[in-house]
C-alpha positions, 0 to 999 in steps of 0.5 A: 236940877239941883240935888235937893229937888232931885231928892224931893222928887225921888221921895215923892215918887216912892211915896206914891209908888210903894202903896201901888206895888204893895196892893199889886203884890197882895192881889197877886197872892190872892189870885194865886191862892184862888187858882190853887183852890180851884185847881185842887178841885179841878183835878177831880171831876168838878169844873166850876162854871158858875162863880161869884165873888162877894166881899172876899167870899167866893161861891162856885157851882158845877151844875153838871157834876153837882158840886158846890164850893165856898171859899172865905178869904176874909178869915184869918185862915182861908175857909174852904168848904166843898159839898158834893150835891149828889149826896145832898137831899136839901139845902136851907139858909138859917139866919141867927140874930143873937146880938154880936153872934149873928150868922148866916148858915147854909145847911145841907141835909143828907140822906145817908151821910152826916149833915153839913153846914157852911157859915156864909157870914159871921158878924164876929169876923166882920170888922165893919160891924153889921154893914154887909148883912143885907148883901150877904143875906141876898147872896145866900138866898140867891145861891140857895136857889141855884143849888136847889135847881141842881137837885 
């Protein structure tokens, strides 16, 4: 084997291997971040048995101890929202369609404490435009039903 074919082979191997290595590292960082977030809430009394991932968003529910966790890994900084469902009296979904400011918000109404809202989808942070709206709308309604079943 001559030197030129060896160099060409090594360059082609690197061109193919570097993206795979990069993707594997990024997935490892994401998995570690998710483990860290869940371990933060496992230290308390919450054990999330129902989990779902949807377009870099994680929904988790602890039916026994009544806790809801929403993690948005798509944002520039990770958004983590936890709601103790023992303190909540109702949950509803609100869809705001105002041009480029479209959002899907989950409102939690509390009897004693202040009400909490969680932004499940924001069109401004979506790089692909309005493509994910129907899927996020469907998931939001599904999780609203799951949360209401915990009351």
